[in-house]
FINUVO-258254 format. One record per residue: residue number from 1; z, x, y of N, C-alpha, C, O in turn. Coordinates in steps of 0.001 Angstrom, whole numbers, plus 500000, padded with zeros to 6 digits. Layout:
<kolkols>
KOLKOL  num     n.z     n.x     n.y    ca.z    ca.x    ca.y     c.z     c.x     c.y     o.z     o.x     o.y
KOLKOL  NUM       Z       X       Y       Z       X       Y       Z       X       Y       Z       X       Y
...
</kolkols>
This chain:
<kolkols>
KOLKOL  num     n.z     n.x     n.y    ca.z    ca.x    ca.y     c.z     c.x     c.y     o.z     o.x     o.y
KOLKOL    1  567362  472984  515608  566066  472925  516254  565539  474371  516370  564344  474611  516197
KOLKOL    2  566414  475309  516655  565997  476687  516728  565472  477150  515361  564495  477894  515281
KOLKOL    3  566088  476731  514367  565688  477095  513018  564294  476613  512720  563478  477336  512147
KOLKOL    4  564020  475362  513119  562672  474787  512869  561608  475603  513574  560606  475952  512951
KOLKOL    5  561778  475912  514814  560752  476634  515565  560632  478098  515135  559564  478708  515193
KOLKOL    6  561733  478611  514716  561696  480006  514223  560967  480124  512927  560239  481092  512709
KOLKOL    7  561141  479173  512070  560549  479250  510765  559092  478732  510723  558231  479377  510125
KOLKOL    8  558817  477596  511340  557487  476991  511211  556369  477749  511898  555335  477986  511273
KOLKOL    9  556524  478138  513140  555345  478805  513830  554979  480065  513089  553793  480312  512870
KOLKOL   10  555928  480865  512697  555598  482149  512075  554898  481882  510742  553962  482604  510399
KOLKOL   11  555317  480879  509989  554663  480628  508678  553280  480050  508952  552362  480347  508187
KOLKOL   12  553081  479288  509933  551779  478710  510184  550801  479772  510643  549647  479828  510218
KOLKOL   13  551306  480599  511517  550393  481690  511989  550009  482641  510816  548861  483076  510731
KOLKOL   14  550922  482943  509964  550618  483804  508875  549584  483186  507916  548713  483867  507375
KOLKOL   15  549728  481818  507727  548858  481121  506809  547451  480978  507398  546486  481189  506663
KOLKOL   16  547281  480644  508640  546003  480458  509218  545246  481756  509519  544025  481831  509377
KOLKOL   17  546009  482781  509942  545374  484028  510245  544706  484714  509043  543564  485161  509145
KOLKOL   18  545410  484798  507911  544798  485411  506769  543642  484555  506245  542641  485084  505761
KOLKOL   19  543789  483229  506346  542709  482311  505912  541434  482608  506759  540332  482639  506211
KOLKOL   20  541577  482815  508031  540456  483116  508896  539866  484481  508456  538649  484618  508331
KOLKOL   21  540717  485460  508228  540197  486809  507767  539452  486604  506405  538375  487164  506199
KOLKOL   22  540022  485823  505518  539391  485616  504238  537975  484927  504406  536995  485265  503742
KOLKOL   23  537970  483972  505318  536651  483328  505591  535684  484252  506162  534512  484208  505787
KOLKOL   24  536085  485109  507063  535173  486102  507659  534725  487022  506585  533524  487262  506456
KOLKOL   25  535641  487564  505787  535275  488455  504700  534282  487756  503734  533304  488381  503324
KOLKOL   26  534498  486541  503383  533596  485851  502494  532193  485688  503105  531179  485867  502430
KOLKOL   27  532166  485340  504410  530868  485245  505118  530151  486602  505086  528961  486693  504782
KOLKOL   28  530904  487632  505405  530283  488983  505408  529748  489353  504021  528658  489914  503907
KOLKOL   29  530504  489044  502977  530073  489418  501648  528846  488645  501264  527968  489153  500567
KOLKOL   30  528783  487369  501737  527568  486589  501472  526328  487117  502164  525215  487128  501639
KOLKOL   31  526613  487567  503422  525539  488119  504237  525056  489457  503572  523855  489711  503480
KOLKOL   32  525981  490258  503135  525634  491533  502470  524738  491233  501167  523732  491890  500900
KOLKOL   33  525193  490215  500422  524420  489863  499216  523009  489393  499588  522041  489755  498918
KOLKOL   34  522886  488586  500653  521527  488141  501089  520682  489360  501538  519506  489462  501186
KOLKOL   35  521254  490227  502272  520494  491353  502715  520142  492294  501564  519061  492884  501553
KOLKOL   36  521038  492434  500611  520742  493263  499437  519620  492682  498616  518783  493423  498100
KOLKOL   37  519582  491345  498481  518449  490666  497908  517171  490853  498573  516142  491047  497925
KOLKOL   38  517197  490799  499959  516065  491066  500763  515562  492469  500601  514354  492681  500498
KOLKOL   39  516447  493432  500576  516079  494808  500413  515462  495000  499029  514472  495723  498919
KOLKOL   40  515987  494401  497982  515367  494514  496647  513982  493974  496677  513068  494599  496139
KOLKOL   41  513780  492819  497294  512497  492237  497363  511489  493117  498118  510338  493277  497712
KOLKOL   42  511971  493678  499233  511027  494584  499956  510662  495820  499207  509554  496347  499309
KOLKOL   43  511685  496296  498404  511369  497505  497579  510335  497203  496525  509488  498038  496207
KOLKOL   44  510409  495996  495981  509422  495644  494925  508018  495443  495605  506999  495822  495027
KOLKOL   45  507980  494865  496789  506703  494676  497519  506171  496078  497842  504973  496314  497686
KOLKOL   46  507029  497026  498292  506535  498287  498623  506003  499059  497417  505054  499827  497573
KOLKOL   47  506562  498893  496240  506071  499495  494990  504710  498901  494664  503806  499634  494262
KOLKOL   48  504536  497578  494827  503274  496993  494574  502196  497502  495571  501055  497757  495184
KOLKOL   49  502549  497629  496742  501607  498127  497814  501253  499574  497543  500095  499960  497706
KOLKOL   50  502222  500392  497131  501890  501797  496751  500932  501892  495616  500048  502749  495605
KOLKOL   51  501100  500983  494615  500177  500983  493469  498763  500548  493959  497740  501086  493536
KOLKOL   52  498767  499559  494858  497450  499106  495369  496772  500197  496140  495560  500370  496019
KOLKOL   53  497502  500933  496921  496904  502041  497718  496410  503134  496768  495325  503683  496958
KOLKOL   54  497230  503453  495722  496740  504479  494765  495502  504048  494031  494620  504872  493790
KOLKOL   55  495398  502773  493660  494184  502251  493058  492952  502308  493974  491847  502677  493579
KOLKOL   56  493227  501916  495222  492110  502018  496264  491665  503302  496440  490452  503503  496505
KOLKOL   57  492533  504298  496538  492154  505726  496681  491344  506190  495494  490331  506873  495640
KOLKOL   58  491832  505786  494247  491099  506246  493075  489660  505711  493099  488707  506429  492796
KOLKOL   59  489534  504440  493466  488231  503830  493470  487347  504435  494522  486159  504654  494287
KOLKOL   60  487929  504721  495731  487185  505403  496726  486704  506769  496293  485573  507152  496590
KOLKOL   61  487563  507521  495585  487160  508825  495059  485999  508716  494062  485068  509521  494068
KOLKOL   62  486088  507719  493230  485067  507574  492199  483746  507165  492887  482678  507623  492484
KOLKOL   63  483815  506305  493924  482617  505901  494639  481973  507097  495370  480750  507233  495395
KOLKOL   64  482807  507948  495954  482326  509188  496616  481635  510101  495629  480561  510633  495908
KOLKOL   65  482246  510280  494488  481689  511118  493488  480317  510577  492950  479365  511330  492745
KOLKOL   66  480277  509257  492740  479063  508646  492322  477996  508778  493436  476837  509049  493122
KOLKOL   67  478320  508612  494604  477347  508719  495749  476844  510202  495773  475645  510460  495876
KOLKOL   68  477744  511101  495679  477340  512563  495654  476417  512846  494523  475398  513507  494724
KOLKOL   69  476717  512383  493343  475836  512579  492157  474486  511988  492402  473469  512625  492133
KOLKOL   70  474453  510756  492919  473205  510040  493194  472327  510835  494196  471114  510969  494031
KOLKOL   71  473014  511354  495248  472269  512208  496229  471725  513482  495645  470633  513937  495987
KOLKOL   72  472525  514059  494739  472030  515288  494119  470828  515018  493189  469896  515819  493120
KOLKOL   73  470866  513914  492500  469777  513545  491594  468498  513282  492465  467405  513739  492129
KOLKOL   74  468669  512550  493565  467554  512191  494401  466919  513419  495034  465696  513505  495142
KOLKOL   75  467756  514374  495455  467295  515578  496041  466568  516482  495013  465604  517163  495362
KOLKOL   76  467017  516482  493795  466396  517290  492769  465076  516671  492391  464162  517413  492032
KOLKOL   77  464904  515347  492446  463639  514716  492155  462571  514940  493241  461394  515133  492936
KOLKOL   78  462974  514914  494423  462010  515054  495545  461274  516339  495576  460050  516316  495705
KOLKOL   79  461933  517490  495465  461163  518745  495502  460177  518898  494353  459144  519547  494516
KOLKOL   80  460473  518315  493193  459523  518433  492134  458309  517619  492402  457237  518070  491999
KOLKOL   81  458331  516507  493015  457219  515669  493389  456366  516380  494453  455139  516424  494364
KOLKOL   82  457033  516914  495429  456323  517608  496474  455608  518817  495908  454438  519025  496231
KOLKOL   83  456261  519640  495066  455668  520775  494492  454424  520429  493643  453437  521164  493645
KOLKOL   84  454497  519281  492910  453374  518873  492131  452174  518552  493008  451050  518898  492645
KOLKOL   85  452377  517886  494180  451334  517514  495038  450741  518803  495687  449521  518930  495801
KOLKOL   86  451537  519671  496071  450978  520920  496706  450237  521755  495743  449285  522424  496146
KOLKOL   87  450601  521772  494475  449850  522547  493486  448486  521939  493208  447518  522667  492993
KOLKOL   88  448391  520547  493209  447085  519910  493065  446212  520165  494284  444998  520317  494148
KOLKOL   89  446773  520212  495406  446011  520407  496646  445436  521845  496674  444346  522082  497195
KOLKOL   90  446174  522757  496119  445638  524116  496105  444515  524337  495076  443703  525246  495248
KOLKOL   91  444459  523548  494047  443418  523676  493022  442116  523161  493581  441076  523724  493239
KOLKOL   92  442085  522156  494399  440860  521508  494861  440730  521822  496386  441688  522038  497128
KOLKOL   93  439453  521817  496742  439170  522045  498171  439134  520791  498932  439372  519724  498365
KOLKOL   94  438851  520855  500181  438856  519709  501085  437778  518707  500742  438002  517500  500837
KOLKOL   95  436632  519179  500351  435519  518302  500003  435885  517442  498755  435585  516250  498692
KOLKOL   96  436520  518075  497807  436903  517282  496576  437957  516266  496932  437922  515167  496378
KOLKOL   97  438877  516546  497799  439954  515612  498166  439308  514389  498965  439793  513264  498847
KOLKOL   98  438265  514621  499732  437616  513548  500469  436882  512617  499479  436985  511395  499592
KOLKOL   99  436173  513169  498552  435375  512380  497673  436128  511724  496526  435622  510762  495947
KOLKOL  100  437297  512196  496179  438029  511642  495076  439271  510952  495478  439992  510432  494626
</kolkols>
């Protein structure tokens, strides 16, 4: 009987304990793989977002340049029209302006 208890409990403990460790290790490896997959997905999404931000910034710069160019053209047109009117007013007197 002593032989039975001496041999069996030790062998059972050795078999169940490493199996438990192996199960925990397998669970942790699976968890690491899931988290690695999640990290890879998030990196891809971050890359896409960075590209979208770069595109949006480029479009905003183009719009700003176009707006600036439009304002410059508008401002250069206005003084010419005003100058033309003032030169006509100088050629004719007040009586001519009233009658025509």
